[in-house]
C-alpha positions in Angstrom: -6.9 -8.8 -37.2 -9.3 -8.2 -34.3 -11.7 -11.2 -34.3 -12.8 -11.3 -37.9 -12.2 -7.5 -38.4 -9.2 -6.7 -40.6 -7.7 -3.2 -40.3 -4.7 -2.0 -42.4 -2.1 -0.5 -40.1 1.3 1.3 -40.3 4.2 2.3 -38.0 5.5 5.8 -39.0 9.1 6.9 -38.9 8.5 8.5 -35.5 7.1 5.1 -34.2 3.5 6.4 -34.2 1.1 3.5 -34.7 -1.6 4.4 -37.2 -4.7 2.6 -38.5 -5.9 3.5 -42.0 -8.9 5.8 -42.0 -11.0 3.5 -44.2 -10.1 0.5 -42.1 -10.9 2.4 -38.9 -14.3 3.4 -40.1 -15.1 0.0 -41.4 -14.1 -1.6 -38.1 -16.6 0.4 -36.1 -19.3 -0.1 -38.7 -19.2 3.4 -40.4 -19.2 4.0 -44.1 -15.6 4.2 -45.5 -16.9 6.6 -48.1 -16.7 9.5 -45.7 -14.4 12.4 -46.7 -10.7 12.2 -45.8 -11.2 14.8 -43.2 -14.6 13.7 -42.0 -15.0 16.5 -39.5 -18.3 17.4 -37.9 -19.6 20.7 -36.6 -17.7 20.5 -33.4 -14.4 19.7 -35.1 -14.8 16.0 -34.1 -14.7 13.1 -36.6 -18.1 12.4 -37.9 -18.2 9.1 -36.0 -18.1 11.1 -32.7 -20.0 14.2 -33.8 -23.3 13.3 -32.2 -25.0 15.1 -29.3 -25.7 11.6 -27.8 -22.0 11.0 -27.5 -20.8 14.4 -26.2 -21.2 13.6 -22.5 -18.9 10.6 -22.9 -16.1 12.4 -24.8 -13.3 13.7 -22.6 -11.1 16.7 -23.5 -8.1 14.3 -23.7 -9.9 12.1 -26.3 -11.1 15.1 -28.3 -7.4 16.3 -28.6 -6.4 13.0 -30.2 -9.0 12.7 -33.0 -7.2 14.7 -35.7 -6.5 12.5 -38.7 -2.8 11.7 -39.3 -1.5 12.3 -42.9 1.4 10.0 -43.8 3.3 8.6 -46.8 2.8 4.8 -47.3 5.9 2.7 -47.9 4.8 1.8 -51.5 5.6 5.4 -52.5 2.0 6.2 -53.5 0.1 9.4 -52.7 -0.4 10.5 -49.1 -2.9 8.7 -47.0 -4.9 9.4 -43.8 -5.3 7.4 -40.7 -5.9 7.7 -36.9 -3.6 6.9 -34.1 -4.1 3.3 -33.2 -4.8 4.2 -29.5 -7.9 6.1 -30.7 -9.8 2.9 -31.6 -10.3 1.5 -28.1 -11.2 5.0 -26.8 -13.9 5.4 -29.4 -15.2 2.0 -28.6 -15.4 2.9 -24.9 -17.4 6.0 -25.8 -20.0 4.0 -27.6 -20.2 1.3 -24.9 -20.6 3.8 -22.1 -23.3 5.6 -24.2 -25.1 2.3 -24.8 -25.0 1.4 -21.1 -26.5 4.8 -20.3 -29.3 4.3 -22.8 -28.1 7.4 -24.7 -27.7 5.8 -28.2 -30.2 6.1 -31.1 -31.4 2.8 -32.6 -29.3 3.6 -35.7 -26.1 3.8 -33.5 -26.6 0.5 -31.7 -24.8 -1.5 -34.4 -21.7 0.6 -33.8 -21.8 -0.3 -30.1 -22.1 -3.9 -31.0 -19.0 -3.7 -33.1 -17.3 -1.8 -30.3 -17.9 -4.7 -28.0 -16.4 -7.1 -30.4 -13.3 -5.0 -30.8 -12.8 -4.5 -27.1 -13.1 -8.2 -26.5 -10.7 -8.9 -29.3 -8.2 -6.4 -28.1 -8.3 -7.9 -24.6 -7.4 -11.4 -26.1 -4.6 -10.0 -28.3 -3.4 -7.8 -25.4 -2.9 -10.7 -22.9 -1.1 -12.8 -25.6 1.3 -9.9 -26.3 1.9 -9.4 -22.6 2.8 -13.1 -22.1 5.0 -13.0 -25.2 6.9 -9.9 -23.9 7.2 -11.3 -20.3 8.6 -14.6 -21.5 10.7 -13.3 -24.4 8.7 -15.3 -26.9 8.2 -12.3 -29.1 11.9 -12.6 -30.1 11.5 -16.3 -30.8 8.4 -15.6 -32.8 10.3 -13.1 -35.0 13.2 -15.6 -35.4 10.8 -18.3 -36.5 9.1 -16.0 -39.0 12.5 -15.1 -40.5 13.5 -18.8 -40.6 10.3 -19.6 -42.5 11.1 -17.0 -45.1 14.7 -18.2 -45.5 13.5 -21.8 -45.7 11.4 -20.9 -48.7 14.2 -19.0 -50.5 17.4 -20.8 -49.6 18.0 -24.5 -50.6 19.6 -27.0 -48.3 22.1 -28.0 -50.9 23.8 -26.2 -53.8 21.8 -26.2 -57.0 23.3 -26.8 -60.5 24.3 -23.6 -62.3 21.8 -22.2 -64.7 21.9 -18.9 -66.5 19.9 -16.5 -64.3 21.1 -12.9 -64.8 20.1 -11.8 -68.3 22.6 -10.0 -70.5 20.1 -7.0 -70.4 20.8 -6.5 -66.7 24.5 -5.7 -67.3 23.8 -3.8 -70.5 21.5 -1.4 -68.7 24.0 -0.8 -65.9 26.6 0.1 -68.5 24.1 2.4 -70.3 22.9 4.2 -67.1 26.5 4.7 -65.8 27.6 6.0 -69.2 30.2 3.4 -69.7 31.2 1.8 -73.0 30.3 -1.9 -73.1 29.4 -4.5 -72.1 30.6 -6.3 -75.2 34.3 -7.0 -75.1 34.7 -5.2 -71.8 35.5 -6.8 -68.4 32.9 -6.0 -65.9 34.2 -3.8 -63.0 34.3 -5.4 -59.6 31.6 -2.9 -58.5 29.0 -5.1 -60.4 29.0 -7.5 -57.4 28.0 -4.6 -55.1 25.3 -3.6 -57.6 23.9 -7.1 -57.8 23.8 -7.4 -54.0 22.2 -3.9 -53.7 19.6 -4.2 -56.5 18.7 -7.8 -56.2 19.6 -9.9 -53.1 19.1 -7.3 -50.4 15.6 -6.4 -51.7 14.2 -9.9 -52.2 13.3 -10.8 -48.6 14.7 -10.1 -45.1 18.2 -11.5 -44.3 18.4 -13.4 -47.6 21.7 -11.6 -48.5 23.2 -12.3 -45.0 22.3 -16.0 -45.4 23.8 -16.2 -48.8 27.1 -14.6 -47.6 27.3 -17.2 -44.8 26.6 -20.2 -47.1 28.8 -18.9 -49.9 31.7 -16.9 -48.2 34.6 -15.3 -50.0 37.7 -17.3 -50.5 41.2 -15.9 -49.6 41.4 -14.9 -53.3 38.4 -12.6 -52.8 36.1 -14.7 -55.1 33.3 -17.1 -54.0 33.2 -20.8 -54.8 29.8 -20.5 -56.4 27.2 -18.0 -57.6 24.7 -16.8 -54.9 21.8 -17.8 -57.1 22.8 -21.4 -57.0 21.6 -21.5 -53.4 18.0 -20.6 -54.2 15.3 -23.2 -54.0 14.1 -24.2 -57.5 10.4 -24.2 -56.5 10.2 -20.8 -54.8 13.4 -18.9 -54.5 14.6 -19.1 -58.1 11.3 -18.1 -59.6 11.1 -15.1 -57.2 14.6 -14.1 -58.1 13.8 -14.2 -61.9 10.6 -12.2 -61.2 12.5 -9.6 -59.3 15.2 -9.3 -62.0 12.6 -8.8 -64.6 11.1 -5.9 -62.6 14.5 -4.3 -61.9 15.4 -4.4 -65.6 12.1 -2.8 -66.5 12.9 0.1 -64.1 16.4 0.3 -65.7 14.9 0.6 -69.2 12.5 3.3 -68.2 15.1 5.4 -66.4 17.0 8.1 -68.4 19.9 8.2 -66.0 21.4 6.5 -63.0 20.0 8.7 -60.3 16.4 8.4 -61.5 16.8 4.6 -61.7 18.0 4.5 -58.1 15.1 6.6 -56.9 12.6 4.4 -58.8 14.2 1.2 -57.4 14.0 2.5 -53.8 10.3 3.4 -54.2 9.4 0.1 -55.9 11.7 -2.3 -53.9 12.9 -0.7 -50.6 15.5 -2.6 -48.7 14.0 -4.5 -45.8 14.3 -2.6 -42.5 15.4 0.6 -44.3 13.5 3.9 -44.1 12.6 5.0 -47.6 12.7 8.6 -48.8 9.5 10.5 -49.6 8.5 10.7 -53.2 10.0 13.7 -55.0 9.3 15.0 -58.5 11.8 13.6 -61.0 
């Protein structure tokens, strides 16, 4: 958010900060229906491809205007964006051109938006600098995480209720090609699968918090079920919702490997880099 302007943004695996192309165009007041490449006659983006702007565009700026193609984390098709550092540079071009009286009347609204963005970035920038200098950025992250855990994890142990449907275990047996589950003792690896497929994908640090609240006994077992620590008003409904989605992925998968790939695309673990989509 910059003022009242909302721009979708991403951090790529190489730590490049990217603003979505549609969001970038909307932010500066240009139509988001422009083509994905949006290149003018001088190989500049259409929002800079104006004779009125040329005197204010440096060679360094021109070299950074190529759209960036990337793979969103939701596993959908490729998207396009611009490096985040391009936005203030483009704003500076329009503001310098306005101050020099070089803009057409039809371009003045973009200069007005550029002024809003630059002022908004200055405010955000000074807050970020103070947070970094004082170390508050780490406290802010901790507080955000604490808020998430407070929603999911109850202060006290909740009564046991049946939470994991029979179908969850049935589908694991099917996908692994094992006989069962009727009359068969579940292998110990089911605990690993439950942590992997469910608790580690619900929200950041939920599994770590559960392990601390519900540690293993010397026997190797736990005193209670992890799901008994979920809040009844938020955590437990979210757990049930997630289980329903995971079981749907299981039912749709013909084998174990395809299920794992589908799960990773639909519910990547928090803080883990996901694989690019490949044809099944």
